[in-house]
N, C-alpha and C positions, 0 to 999 in steps of 0.2 A: 611502032617504038616510042619510047619515052626521048624525050629532049632533055638537055643539059639541067634547065630547069627543075622538072622534074624529079631528078635524080639527088640534084642538089639539097632539095629541101624536104624529102623523104624520112631522111634519118631525124629532122628534128621532130619530125610527125609522128613518128614510132615511138621516140622518146617523151614528146612531151604523154601521148596516151599510156604509157607505162606509168607513167610518174601520176599522173589522176590514180587509174587502177589502185595503184600501191596507197594513193593517200584515202582512197575508200576502204581498202581492208582494213588499212590502222583505223580508220574511225569503227567498223564495223565491232574489230577487236575489242578498242576500249568500252565501247557502248557493251560487248558481251562481259566483259569484265566487271563493270559497272553492276550489271543486271545480277549477275552472279555472287558479287558481293552484297547487295541487298536482299537477294532471297536467302541468302546463308543469315545473315543478319537477321532478317525477319524471321524464319525457322528456328533459330536459335530464341527466339524471343517467346513463339508459340511454344518449342518441346519445352525448354529447360523448368524442370521444376521451382517450386517455391522452395528456399529454404530458410529455415527456421534460425531467427537471430537468438545465439544462445541464451541472452537474459531473459527473451520470452519463453524461453526453455525453463531456466529455472524459475521462473516465477511462477511458470504452469506446476511443476512439479510442488511446490509450495502449499500452493492452494490446494491437490489434490494429497496434501500430504506424502506424499511421495518420497521416502528416505532414502533410496536407493538414488535417486536420479539426483536432490539433492547432495548426494553423498560425491559422486563423479563427476557434476560440474565445480564443486568447489575443488576437487580434487584438481581441475584442471586448470583453477587459479580464477576460478570467478570469485567477486567481492562479497564475503558473506551480509556487508553491508549496501549492497543493492539496493536500487529501487526502482520500483514499477512506474509506468508512464503516469502516474497522479502522485507521486515523488513520496511513496508509502514503501518505509523498508522490509526489506524481509520477513525481521525478526514479527515488523507490526505486522504484518500480513500475515504470518503465522497466527499469530493470535487471535488476530479475527476471523481467523476460518478455522478456527479450534486444529490444527494440525499441528496437534502437541508432540508429534515423534519428530519431525522438520522441527520443531521449535526448540527441543532437545541435540538435537544434531548442530544448530545454528549455535546452542549454548554450548556446548560442548567448545568450540570453534575459537583460539585464543584472540582471532581478531575480530570477533563479532563485538560491537561497542551496545552491551545490554539496555543503554538508557536513549539509545538511539530516536528522533520522533519524526512524525510524518510532519507535511505541512502545518496541521492542526493544533501543533503542539501536543500530540498525543502520544505515548509511547507501550510497548510492548505490556507492561504490567497494568494501565490503564485499559487495556483492551478486553485482556484477560478478564478487569475486574468488571467490567461492564457486562462480559459474558456469562461471568458465574463461571469461568473455567478454574478451578477451585486448583487441577493438576498444572496449570500452567505456570499460573500464580507460584506455588509451591517451590517447582523449579525456578524460576525468578530469585526471588528470593533466595535459595537455596544458593545463587549466584552473585548475591551482596545487591540485588536491584534495590533501586531506591523506593522506600514504601511514603516517606514524606516527602513527595515531589511538590516544590512549591507552584503556587497556581491552584489549579485544578489538580487534585491528588488521586490517586486509587482508590481511594476510601470511598469520593465524591460518587466515583463511576459504580463500585458496587452497592451502595445505597441505590444510588439511583432507579436501580433496578430490583431492589430486595433482595439481594442473594446475601443470607444471612452467613453461611458457611463462609466466604469470602471476606464478610465486617469482621469477623469473627477472628480469621485467620489473621486480618492487617492488624487488628486492636493486640493480639496476641505478641507480634513482633511490633509492639511502640507506636502504631501508626496515632497520629494526633486526631482525639475524638471529635474536635471543633474546627479543624481543618478550615482556612477562609481561603476559597476561591478568588480570585481577583475584584468581583463585584460584592465580596463577602458571602456568599454562600456557606452554610456547611452543610457536611453529609446528613444531617438530622434534617434539615431543610428540604433535601433532596429525596429522603426518605419519606417523609410527611408530602411532600409533592406529588406522590408515585403512591400514595397512600397503602406504604407499607408499613402496617400497624407493627405486625414481628420486630421488622427491622430498625423503626422508631424506640417500641422498648428495648431492643439489646442495645441499642447506642445509650438511650437513657441510663438503662443499667452499667453502662461503660463512662458515666461521668458527662456524659454533651448535657452542655446546656442549651435548657428550650428560652431561655430569656435574649439571647441574640439574636441580635439583630441585620441583615445585608444593608447593602450601602442606600437604598431606597428604604428602609426601614420596618421593612417583613421579617416575623419572627419565622419559626415553623410551625406556630399554630397558625399565621396566617396565610401559609401556603397549603397548609390542609382545605382551610375555609376555600382558598380562590379556587383550588384545583378539585375542590368538592368530593372531600375524602372523610365523610361523615363518622367512620370510627377512629382514625387519626385524632380528630378532631375531638371526640369524646375523651380519648386517652390522653391526653393533651393535657384538655382541660382538666382532668382529675388530678393530670400530675403538677399542676399548678396552685390549684385548690391544696394540696397536701402542703406545697411548700409553703405557702400563705399560713397555714395553720403550725407549720414551727415557729 
């Protein structure tokens, strides 16, 4: 038989045990919930597919001359003057990659800045001239792109790589034949440096001055000698002799 003290303390003991059990169950519940959330978060990181950033998609479309892709993204509000992670504008990128069809799409967009430059100060006209991309240069000229850009001009770039057709087109559209770069280098000097005999002749026939010197005192003939272009040296020497005989 239980005595009075046993009966008195029994309810307290049961209550305490129930409380402890409840606390344990709550603890397990919280731990289980935390584990579930953690697993869900980890699962989402593992399973979630990578989503391409719109600008990356636009840049890729420009590089691959994907006209439809560029049109769709521009229609969705993408800026035609966007730049890639190197700071190169889409139009300059199109010129560099010879993406002429995309270039036409960008030029047709009224928001496009046709004179926009990359971090090196190069624009689409300069890049197209460097690549000898006559079609792109024609497109740009049709949109009134600047032929006589201050500093390094498109004519410098075309002459440097001996692209005679582009050189002629630029000259036909009033490109200054003796354009001086920031250090006084002329297109003739660039053509001589590259050993481009036909380009040198084309520039001379259009009035290029072979006696001009750059800031360090070099003429086109000096460039030809320094960069070992014997055919250009011979041609320029003959021109100088003709001038002296007059």
